N, C-alpha and C positions, 0 to 999 in steps of 0.2 A: 529219617527215611531216605533222604537223598544220599546221605553219606553211606548208609548200608548198601544201597543200590550201586553206588560208585565202587565200593570195595568188592562187591560181588562181581561186577563187570571186570574189574582189574584181575581178580583171581581167575575168572573164566578166560580172560585174554592170555594169561600165562599158560593155562592148559592148552589153549588153541595153538600156541606157539611151539608146543611139543616139549615144554619144560615142566616136569613133575619133580619138584625139589625133593630130594631124599628118597625117592621111590626107585623101584627097579623097572618100572614100565614107563616108557616115553610115548608120546602121541603124535601122529601125523594125521591131519584132517584131509579128506578128499572132498573138494568143493570147487565148483565152477571150473571143472576140467583141470584142476591143479592139485599137486601135493603140497600141503602147507604145514611146516616149512618144506621147501624144496630140498634143502640140505639140512641134515641134523647130525649132531655129534653125540654119541652115547659112550658109556663105559663097557668094556668087555664083560660079558655075562649078563648084561641088561637085556630086557625085552622091549621091542618096539611094537606099538599097536597102530594100525591104520583103521580109521573109521570113515565110512562113506556117508557123507552128509549131503549128498545130492538129493534132489526131490524125486527124480525119475530115472537117472542114468546109472548103469552098472559100470564097474571098473575092475581091474585086477592089479596085483602087485607081482611083477615078474622080474626075477633076477636072471635075465637072459645072459648077461655077461659071465655069469658063473656056470653056464652050460646047462642050466635048469630048463626043463620043458615048460611051455606056457601053461599056467594053471587052468584047469578045466572048470574050477569053481569061481564064479565071479562074485564080486562084492556088490550086492544090490543095496539100495538105500537102507540105511540103518544097520547094515552088516559090518563086521569088523574082522580083521586078520591080525594075528600076533606072530612074531618071530623072535627067538632068542639069538643073540649074536655072541658066539663063543670065541671068535678070533678077531684080532685087530686088523684094520685095513679100511679101505674105502670100497663100498659096495653100491654100484649104480643099479638102478632098477627103472622099470617103466610100466605103463599100463598096456596090456596086450591089445585091447581093442582101440586104444588111442595112443599111438606111438609118440605123439608130441608131448605127452605127459611123462615127465621124467623126474627122478629124484636120486639122491645119493645119501647113503648112511655111512658116516665116518665112525669107526669104532676105535677107541683109544684105551690104554691101560687104566 
């Protein structure tokens, strides 16, 4: 039982770090006013999913540097947002309501 629990926690830890081996969707957790991981590298054509795991706080994922308008839809607890990245490059983003929350998506071939 202890070994099974340790394996399960290890696997969950991998998912929480944004590493979904062999999949096309990667994960960023929003928790404690942070994007975890703050920087993530994915392959061109993959999708990134943000999940708000706060208990009460809402957030957004805003690619302001790309000239996009601030999202009107916030991510409330248990909400998620997905975005496919079709071009290579580094894409900084931030939380609209909490500008101190920042992250970067690096997209490679």
